N, C-alpha and C positions, 0 to 999 in steps of 0.2 A: 566147600559148603558155604552158603550165604550166611553172613553173620547176623544173628538175630539179637535183639535186646534181651539180656539176661533178665532184667527186672520184668519185662513183659511176658517172658516165658514161664514165669513161676508164680504160684500163689503162696505167699509167705504168712505164717500165723504169728506175728510178733506182737501179740495182744498183751503179753505179760509186761510188768513194769520194768523198763530198761534201767531204771536208776537204783534197783535193789542191790545193796552191797554184795560183792562177791559172786553175783549171778550175771556174769558177763556175756553169756551166750544167748541171752534173751533178746538181742537186738542184732541187726544186720551190720556188722563192722566193715569199714571200708576195705580192709585187707581181704577179707573173705569174697567180697564182691569183686574186687580187682583180680583175685586169683580165679575166680569163676569165669570172669570176662576173658582172662588168658587162655582158659580152657576152651572157650568158644572159638578163639582165634587159632588154636592149635589142638583140634580134636584128636589127633594122632596120639596125644599124650595119654589118653584114657580109652580110646576106641578099642574094644576087644580086650581090655585090660582088667585086672583085678585091683580094686582100689581100697586103701585104708586111709580114713580121715581122722586126724587127731584134733581135739578141741573143736568139734564140728559145729557147735552152737546151733544155728538155725538149720544147718545141714545143706546150705546152698551149694557147696562144692560137690557133694556126693550126689545131690539132686541133678545138678548140671551134668556131672559125669554119666549118670544113668541115662540121661537124654541124649548124650553124645555117643552112646553105644558101649559103655562099660559093661563087662560081663557080670560083675558083682561089686558092691561097695559096702564096706563095714564102717559106719559112721559112729565115732565114739566121742564121749565127753565125760569130764570128771564130776559133773553135777547132776544129780538125779532129776531136779526140776527142769534142767536144760534138756536132758534126754527125753523127758515127757513131751516137751514142745518140739523137739526134734522129730519124735515119732509122729506127732500130729502133722508136721509138715510134709513128711514122707508119704503119709496117707492121703493128704489132700492133693498132692501131686501125682498120686496114683503109680508110685514107683516101688511098692513094696516087694514086688518080685525080684527086684535088683538091689535095693538098699536095705540093709539091716542095721538097726541102732542098738548100741550097748554102752554101758558104763565102763570107763577105763581111767584110772588115776596114773598119771605119768610117774615113772620111777618107783612104782609101788608093786612089789612082787606079788603079794596076795591078790591085789586087783588084776594084775596081769594073768595070774594063774586061774582065777575065776573065769576070765574071758577065754582062756586056752582050754579049760575044762569043757566049755560049750562049744568053742570053735578051735579045735586043735591046730588048724592051719591059719589062725588069725594073723601070725607074724611071719609065716613062710609062704603061704599060698597067695601072695600078693605080688604086683608088679610095680605099683606106685604108691607113695605116701603123700598126702596133701595136708597142708595146715595153713590157714590164713588169719593173720592178725591175732595170734594167740599168746604173744609174749608181752603182757602188760605189766608184769612185775619181774624183777630181777631174779627172784628166787625160783621162778618157773624155768629159767634157762637150763640148769643142770638136770632138772626133772624131765623136761622134754627131751633133751638129747640122750638121756639114759635110755629112754624108750626108743627113740629113733636109732641110736647106735646098735641096739639089740636087734631091731628089725632089719637094718641094712646089713649087718654082719651075718645074719642068718640066711641071707639070699645070695644070688649071684651078682656079678659086677654090673648088670644091666639095671638093677633096682635103683630107683631114684626118689629122693624126698624133695618135693617142690614146696618151698615155704615162701609166702608173701609176708614181709615184716614191714611194719610202720613203727618207728620209735615212739614209745609211749613211756611216760614216767622217766626212768633213767636207763631204759633198755635201749641203748644206741646200736647202730649197725656194727660199729667196732666191737662191741660186746658180743653181739651175735657171731660175728666172724671169728672172734677168738675162741668162743665156745665150740664152734664147728671144728676148728683145727685142733683144739685141746681134746676133742672126743675122738681124734684120729680119723677125721673125715676130711673130704675135699668139697670145694664148692665152686660154682661159676655163677656170675650174675647174669640173668637173662636180659637180652637187649629188648627194651620196651619202647615202640615208636612213641614220639612226642604226641601224635594224634590220639594214640590210645590213652595217654594220660589225660588229655583235655576231654575226650569223649566220656571217660569214666566219671570224671568230676562233674560233667554236665548232665549225665543221664539219670542219676539218682540223688535226690536232695540229701540223703543220709551220707554221701561221700564229699566231705569237705575238700576243697582244692588243696589246702595245705597238707592234708593226709596224703592225697594221691601223689603230690609232688615229692614226698618223702618216702614213698613206698619203694621197696626193692623186691624183686623175685630172685630167689636163690635155688639153683639146682644143686642138690647135695648128694654125694655119693660116698661109698666106703673107699 
């Protein structure tokens, strides 16, 4: 497949104020863009697959997955204002037939049950889980992996969680790796070509070079 510019292929509605405290999903974060770009380079990850996105924000990963041939995508976020923006992005990209948007708070059983009441297969009828640049506070680590561990252990051994992490605040790669192992999971770091790093930094002004250089892609399994 010819690689296309992710930015050029999407219409994003980031009209909300990106500086509003605690509303992190209203801007296109570098890690989400970087993960989306990785999907473009490796469409087999989502082609014909069922996708669950956590901390979806603008929804770029789910939207890109739908354009690459994903069967269905459930894009979730824990902020209702973000889910509203996410829904608009899905609509303007005309992928409503593939991408569904809903609220989900990580590590929160009532929130998970509300989702499961509407979509009983939300944690089981999926092939791949995606998250890009979602760990910007240390307290989010155990919450994210409580949800991820539940999803991965409910499925077969082929299910994978692809996480793009860029250290923010005090959430280092060491902390993320320790959390993965403490959750009883395994991980591998995806090899990313240097050219891909440079291209990602140059293609979109919202992607600072220093962010891209610190980014790592993890393939996480049970």
